[in-house]
C-alpha angles and dihedrals in degrees: 000000000000122000130352113347120246119278121258092253089068092041094053093051093046101038079229126252117174149114127317138141117276112230127199126240119289125197144254118234144157131325116289116264118242089226106077092195093062101024116142098164128125140207117271102080133090109279136214117320139161092276092068119098113279088221089076087082095222132129137183124237114197115228093212116189127211124235091282096051096258119143122207144119096062128135094251098056097244115154127171144100134258115252143170123232142175147149093279134102107285123217110252092005135095116272113293124249092266095059102026105038100021095041093222124148115252094251089062092052130083118272140207121211098171134062093044116243116254095024133098118262107241125175119273118248087267091058096253136116107236136193129200123180141082137287101218123227111272099240112224102247134109090264100034102081093044096049105032102060107144137245135293150152131238149153127233121229103213115029104171109188093325094316118115105230133177119270120220103220097178089057087067096034090246111161101172147322139267127205146152119244135185135171099049103171116264096198117112108282093012114143139145119234112210100209132190106194115202127198110248112204090180094049117120085223090052085223134092145298127222124231126175145086141272134253125203135170134306094051118204117243089011089287095298124139094007112176134201115190123196089227090064105042125102140175116281116250109282093030120104108180116164096242145332102265108199090190091061101053116147106180149317114258135186109208130185098205124214117255135182090289130034116274117213114219116205119177099333096183132189122189143160094037109186136173116236110224126197105220 
């Protein structure tokens, strides 16, 4: 997608489906190191909680949404709304990458059943944001892997009047995020990429680059208190952005990427999203 991505207001209304760059699977590794300068840890382990030593100098700031899935009024200045997205045709939007750029029929593209198109994205009764749909098979063609990339959910960090703007995490001493997650696909090849897109002013696309890590079953600690630290993220294989710019963060996204065969997504749910602050 060329230029700055659409604001969350448009994404919420559309249950967004559009263009992005397909990334390949990352990996899950060991627990993050407490020393950011030498950290080699990866997502996929229980994160920070109240049982950790207070001397670590970290605290958690809940990113509590309202009844419509909008986040604001927190101590770290994050404001945005939860949304769903994918490669498919989006309601009220131009054709998605799968149909428009890839030239594929809709039944060969990814699909979203829940949340319903055209509606806001409130929490489920359990207090989670949940996605049901399908990550379509990435058809083996020159255009397939670029334009059939899967489905996901996310929340932007700096929605300024409907425009998706960069968020300066160091300005608020934010060093990562913690969350609970359930419903990671169990089908062969099924994973969830936890992505931290950053705005790339120097990008030839003029768009963004994804950094993050990958979750796969079985999840440790039943998916509770999962933590992604900026010190531990890296570009996904196939991506070569210049650096991870923490002052240019756009969002946190949970993507079920397309693989060689279709991946069913049933109640992929994220809850208790919190910012990790270095005090």
